[in-house]
matplotlib code that plots the C-alpha trace (Angstrom):
import matplotlib.pyplot as plt

x = [-8.4, -9.3, -6.7, -4.7, -4.2, -4.5, -0.9, -0.3, -3.5, -2.1, 1.5, -0.2, -1.8, 1.4, 3.1, 0.3, 0.5, 4.0, 4.0, 1.1, 3.5, 6.6, 4.5, 2.8, 7.1, 7.9, 5.2, 6.5, 9.8, 8.9, 6.3, 9.2, 11.9, 9.2, 9.0, 5.5, 5.0, 3.0, 6.1, 8.6, 8.7, 10.6, 14.0, 13.5, 9.5, 7.5, 6.1, 2.5, -0.3, -1.0, -4.9, -4.0, -2.8, -5.4, -7.9, -6.6, -6.3, -10.1, -10.6, -11.7, -9.8, -11.7, -10.8, -7.2, -7.4, -9.1, -6.5, -4.0, -5.2, -5.4, -1.9, -0.2, -2.2, -2.0, -4.9, -7.4, -5.6, -2.1, -3.4, -5.1, -1.9, 0.0, -2.5, -2.7, 0.9, 1.0, -1.7, 0.5, 3.3, 1.3, 0.3, 3.5, 3.1]
y = [-18.7, -22.5, -25.2, -22.7, -23.5, -20.9, -20.6, -20.0, -17.5, -15.6, -15.2, -14.1, -11.5, -10.3, -10.3, -8.2, -5.9, -5.4, -5.1, -2.3, -0.7, -0.7, 0.9, 3.7, 4.2, 4.4, 6.7, 9.2, 8.8, 9.7, 12.5, 14.3, 14.0, 15.3, 12.4, 11.5, 8.1, 7.4, 7.9, 5.8, 2.4, -0.4, -1.3, -4.4, -4.1, -5.9, -3.7, -3.1, -5.3, -3.3, -3.5, -0.2, 1.7, 0.5, 1.4, 5.1, 5.5, 4.6, 7.5, 4.5, 5.8, 3.8, 0.3, 1.4, 2.2, -1.2, -3.2, -1.4, -2.4, -5.8, -6.1, -4.3, -5.0, -1.2, 0.6, 2.7, 6.4, 4.8, 3.2, 6.3, 8.5, 6.3, 6.1, 10.0, 10.1, 7.7, 9.5, 12.9, 10.6, 9.5, 13.2, 14.2, 16.6]
z = [10.7, 10.7, 11.6, 14.0, 17.3, 20.1, 20.5, 16.6, 16.6, 19.5, 17.7, 14.2, 16.2, 17.9, 14.5, 13.0, 15.8, 15.3, 11.5, 12.2, 14.7, 12.2, 9.2, 11.6, 12.8, 9.2, 7.9, 10.8, 10.0, 6.3, 7.7, 9.3, 6.7, 4.2, 2.1, 0.4, 1.4, -2.0, -3.9, -2.1, -3.6, -1.9, -3.7, -6.0, -5.6, -8.3, -10.6, -10.1, -12.4, -15.6, -14.7, -12.3, -15.0, -17.4, -14.7, -14.5, -18.3, -18.4, -15.7, -13.3, -10.3, -7.7, -9.6, -9.6, -5.9, -5.2, -7.3, -5.6, -2.2, -3.1, -4.5, -1.6, 1.1, 1.9, 3.4, 1.4, 2.4, 1.3, -1.9, -2.6, -2.2, -4.3, -6.9, -7.0, -7.2, -10.3, -12.0, -11.5, -13.1, -15.8, -16.6, -16.5, -13.6]

ax = plt.figure().add_subplot(projection="3d")
ax.plot(x, y, z, "-o")
ax.set_aspect("equal")
plt.show()
């Protein structure tokens, strides 16, 4: 992260750690409530790129997961869970 001062760099990492902690807390809360995190979409979330659906329709699940990770910033497991849910929805079960 060139161009950042030491203080900005430190603050960035502190914010990154807080976001990670909040994400972990939300995952635990959803698990306790019995809600599948892959099926939760934030209110007002922008629809995902059509490339994800196209990749799934071509049977290229790995590409769909990669695109999902790139677009959402989620980790591999979360992206795979979301793509699995999307695939089930596309197939109607």
